[in-house]
C-alpha positions in Angstrom: -12.8 -6.3 27.4 -10.0 -8.0 25.4 -11.0 -10.9 23.3 -8.8 -13.6 21.8 -9.1 -12.0 18.4 -8.0 -8.6 19.7 -5.0 -10.2 21.4 -4.0 -11.9 18.2 -4.2 -8.6 16.3 -2.1 -6.8 19.0 0.5 -9.6 18.8 0.6 -9.4 15.0 1.1 -5.6 15.1 4.0 -6.0 17.4 5.9 -8.1 14.8 5.5 -5.9 11.8 8.6 -3.8 12.1 9.1 -0.1 11.5 7.1 1.9 9.0 8.9 1.8 5.6 11.4 -0.7 7.0 10.0 -4.2 6.9 11.4 -7.0 9.1 13.4 -9.7 7.3 16.6 -10.7 5.6 18.5 -8.0 3.6 21.4 -8.7 1.3 23.8 -6.1 -0.2 23.2 -5.6 -3.9 26.0 -6.1 -6.4 27.9 -3.0 -7.6 25.8 -3.0 -10.8 22.6 -2.9 -8.7 21.6 -6.4 -9.4 20.3 -8.8 -6.7 22.6 -10.9 -4.6 19.8 -12.7 -2.7 20.9 -16.3 -2.2 24.7 -15.4 -2.4 26.1 -16.7 0.8 29.3 -14.5 0.4 27.4 -11.2 0.2 27.1 -8.8 3.2 23.8 -9.0 4.9 21.6 -8.2 7.9 18.5 -9.6 9.5 16.0 -7.2 11.1 13.3 -8.1 13.6 11.9 -5.0 15.2 8.9 -5.5 17.6 6.9 -2.3 17.8 4.0 -2.0 20.2 0.6 -1.2 18.7 0.4 2.1 20.4 3.7 3.3 19.0 4.3 1.7 15.5 7.0 4.2 14.6 9.3 3.4 17.5 10.1 1.4 20.6 12.4 1.9 23.6 13.3 -1.2 25.6 13.0 -4.8 24.3 12.8 -4.0 20.6 13.8 -7.2 18.9 17.1 -8.1 17.2 19.5 -7.0 14.4 22.0 -9.6 13.1 24.7 -8.0 11.0 27.3 -9.7 8.8 29.5 -7.2 7.1 32.3 -9.5 6.1 33.1 -11.1 9.5 31.0 -13.6 11.5 27.4 -12.4 12.1 26.8 -10.6 15.4 23.3 -10.7 16.9 22.4 -7.5 18.7 19.4 -7.4 21.0 17.7 -4.1 20.2 17.1 -1.5 22.9 15.8 1.3 20.7 14.2 1.7 17.3 12.8 4.9 15.7 11.4 5.5 12.3 11.0 9.0 11.0 7.6 9.4 9.4 8.3 10.9 6.1 10.8 10.6 3.3 13.2 13.5 3.5 14.4 15.6 0.5 17.8 16.0 2.2 18.2 12.2 1.8 16.9 12.0 -1.8 13.4 11.2 -0.5 14.6 8.3 1.6 13.3 7.7 5.2 15.7 7.6 8.1 15.6 5.0 10.9 17.7 4.8 14.0 18.3 1.4 15.6 20.4 0.7 18.7 21.2 -2.6 20.4 23.7 -4.5 22.6 25.5 -7.8 22.6 27.7 -9.6 25.1 30.7 -11.3 23.5 33.7 -13.1 25.1 35.6 -9.8 25.4 32.8 -7.7 26.9 29.5 -6.0 26.3 29.1 -3.7 23.3 26.4 -1.2 22.4 25.6 -0.5 18.7 24.1 2.6 17.2 23.0 2.5 13.6 21.3 4.7 11.1 19.5 3.4 8.0 17.9 5.0 5.0 15.1 3.2 3.2 13.9 3.9 -0.4 10.4 3.6 -1.8 11.5 0.4 -3.6 12.2 -1.3 -0.2 16.0 -1.1 -0.3 17.8 -0.2 2.9 21.1 1.6 3.2 23.2 1.2 6.3 24.7 4.7 6.6 26.2 4.6 10.0 27.2 1.9 12.6 29.2 2.5 15.7 30.0 0.0 18.4 31.3 0.8 21.9 32.3 -1.1 25.0 32.7 2.0 27.0 36.0 2.9 25.5 36.7 4.7 22.2 34.0 4.1 19.6 34.5 1.4 17.0 33.3 2.8 13.6 32.0 -0.1 11.6 30.2 2.0 9.0 30.9 5.7 8.3 28.6 8.1 6.6 29.7 9.5 3.3 27.9 12.4 1.6 29.3 12.2 -1.9 27.8 11.8 -4.4 24.8 11.3 -2.1 24.4 10.1 1.5 25.5 6.4 1.9 27.5 4.2 4.1 31.2 3.1 3.8 33.0 0.5 5.7 35.9 1.7 8.0 38.4 0.6 5.3 36.8 3.0 2.8 34.8 0.5 0.8 31.4 1.9 -0.2 28.4 -0.1 0.8 25.7 -0.8 -1.8 22.0 -0.7 -0.9 20.7 -3.8 0.8 17.7 -5.6 -0.9 14.9 -7.1 1.2 15.1 -10.8 0.0 12.3 -13.4 0.1 12.4 -15.8 2.9 13.2 -18.8 0.6 16.6 -17.3 -0.4 18.0 -17.1 3.2 
């Protein structure tokens, strides 16, 4: 029999995000690696993945939201899929891969978004791939580059720096 306490525990588990990829506000680090938390001009994203207690490493369906601001106005994608691979991978310099998909309806149509992130043990997240589509040709927002190591680059060739998980009071 479910009690009020077990329902609260279940609700709390649904809001914790993916393993090794905490929910919250992430801001791109400066090129020297220093923090840009609190810098309103920095690129950023806000992650809110809601995983069910019986599947903490992934969810298919109403999975939360991902708001991305890579230099233009922020876009709020409603997540349809989120998956976290369980272990850091030597192929990615011991970073953990996460795949997150979503959709958004804008004035000019509905777009789907497919992303791949890598997270490090220090909590940094790297957006290594982001592709949007409205059913036509894909729109590559972030491309994967493998030199000198796997990382993301904007479509114009600008390399992305890792994104730091910032405290709530710097949002």
